C-alpha positions in Angstrom: -30.7 -17.8 18.3 -28.8 -16.5 15.2 -30.9 -14.9 12.5 -29.1 -14.2 9.2 -30.5 -12.3 6.3 -29.1 -11.2 2.9 -29.3 -8.0 0.9 -28.3 -8.3 -2.8 -28.5 -6.5 -6.0 -26.9 -5.3 -9.3 -25.6 -1.8 -9.4 -24.1 0.3 -12.2 -20.4 0.9 -12.1 -19.6 4.0 -9.9 -23.2 3.6 -8.5 -24.4 3.6 -4.9 -27.2 1.9 -3.1 -28.7 2.5 0.3 -28.9 -0.6 2.5 -32.0 0.2 4.4 -32.3 -0.7 8.1 -35.3 1.5 8.7 -37.2 -1.6 9.9 -35.1 -1.2 13.1 -36.7 -2.7 16.2 -35.8 -1.5 19.7 -33.2 -3.8 21.2 -32.0 -5.1 17.9 -29.0 -4.3 15.7 -27.0 -6.0 13.0 -23.5 -7.1 12.1 -22.2 -7.6 8.6 -20.7 -11.1 8.2 -20.2 -11.3 4.4 -19.6 -9.0 1.4 -19.3 -10.5 -2.0 -19.0 -9.1 -5.6 -19.6 -11.0 -8.8 -19.5 -10.2 -12.5 -22.8 -9.4 -14.3 -21.8 -9.5 -17.9 -19.1 -11.1 -20.2 -18.3 -13.8 -17.7 -15.4 -15.9 -19.0 -14.7 -13.7 -22.1 -13.1 -10.6 -20.7 -11.0 -9.3 -17.8 -13.0 -8.2 -14.8 -11.9 -6.2 -11.8 -14.6 -5.1 -9.4 -14.3 -3.2 -6.1 -16.9 -2.3 -3.6 -17.3 -0.6 -0.2 -19.9 -0.4 2.5 -20.0 2.6 4.9 -22.0 3.9 7.8 -20.7 7.4 6.9 -22.6 10.3 5.4 -21.1 9.8 1.9 -20.0 6.7 0.0 -16.3 5.7 0.2 -14.6 5.4 -3.2 -14.0 1.6 -3.6 -10.7 2.3 -5.6 -9.3 4.2 -2.7 -10.5 2.8 0.6 -9.0 4.3 3.8 -9.1 1.9 6.8 -8.7 4.9 9.1 -12.2 5.9 8.2 -14.4 4.8 11.1 -17.5 4.5 9.0 -15.9 2.0 6.5 -17.5 -1.3 7.4 -16.5 -3.5 4.4 -14.4 -3.5 1.3 -14.2 -6.1 -1.4 -12.1 -6.8 -4.5 -12.5 -9.3 -7.3 -10.1 -9.8 -10.2 -10.6 -12.4 -13.0 -8.5 -12.6 -16.2 -9.7 -14.8 -19.0 -6.3 -14.6 -20.9 -4.4 -16.4 -18.1 -5.3 -19.8 -16.9 -6.5 -20.2 -13.3 -6.0 -16.6 -12.4 -8.4 -14.9 -10.1 -8.5 -13.1 -6.8 -11.5 -12.5 -4.5 -11.1 -10.9 -1.1 -13.2 -8.9 1.4 -12.3 -7.2 4.6 -15.3 -6.8 7.0 -15.5 -5.1 10.3 -17.8 -7.7 11.8 -17.7 -6.0 15.2 -19.4 -2.9 14.0 -22.9 -2.7 15.3 -25.3 -1.4 12.6 -28.3 0.6 13.7 -28.8 3.0 10.7 -28.8 2.8 6.9 -25.5 2.1 5.1 -24.2 3.2 1.7 -22.8 0.6 -0.7 -20.7 1.7 -3.7 -19.3 -0.5 -6.5 -17.1 0.1 -9.4 -15.8 -1.9 -12.5 -12.1 -1.0 -12.1 -11.2 -2.6 -15.4 -12.6 0.5 -17.2 -15.3 -1.4 -19.0 -18.1 0.1 -16.9 -20.0 -3.1 -16.4 -22.6 -3.3 -13.6 -21.6 -5.3 -10.5 -23.6 -7.9 -8.7 -23.2 -7.8 -4.9 -24.4 -9.6 -1.8 -24.2 -8.7 1.8 -25.1 -11.0 4.7 -26.0 -9.7 8.1 -26.7 -11.2 11.5 -29.2 -9.9 14.0 -27.9 -9.0 17.4 -29.9 -8.4 20.6 -28.8 -5.4 22.7 -29.6 -3.9 26.1 -30.9 -0.4 26.3 -27.4 0.9 27.3 -25.7 -1.0 24.4 -28.4 0.4 22.0 -27.7 4.0 23.1 -24.0 3.6 22.7 -24.4 2.0 19.2 -26.8 4.7 18.1 -24.5 7.5 19.3 -21.5 6.0 17.6 -23.2 5.6 14.3 -24.7 9.1 14.6 -21.3 10.7 15.2 -19.9 8.8 12.2 -22.8 9.6 9.8 -22.9 13.3 10.9 -19.3 14.1 10.1 
């Protein structure tokens, strides 16, 4: 039985949020299935370029310089909208949907257009049941990543 849930918010440019999984239940973990960004101001009247990252690491990953060699990087997203050019826009996200989440995550967003606007974001997660052995492996993996 698939149980999805959403975390969403509005974060200042260059700001971070903790995605709290402290309600962790034994035998349960989570997978990220969606990461979206959306403008919060001046929609349709300006150029917008937003970037974001979600990591299981100890510190946030700069969304303007994601490194896919970073084991803790779970998701990155990019949105570009230009009001001066008809029908131009780009929206993409790369998500490691095989990463099993057992601890808190760090989200970071940035208005890369230089205007400093806050960024709306939404993450969707799916609950995953685990055996005791799977839980131990997932917890150890996330501990080693977040303790670097």
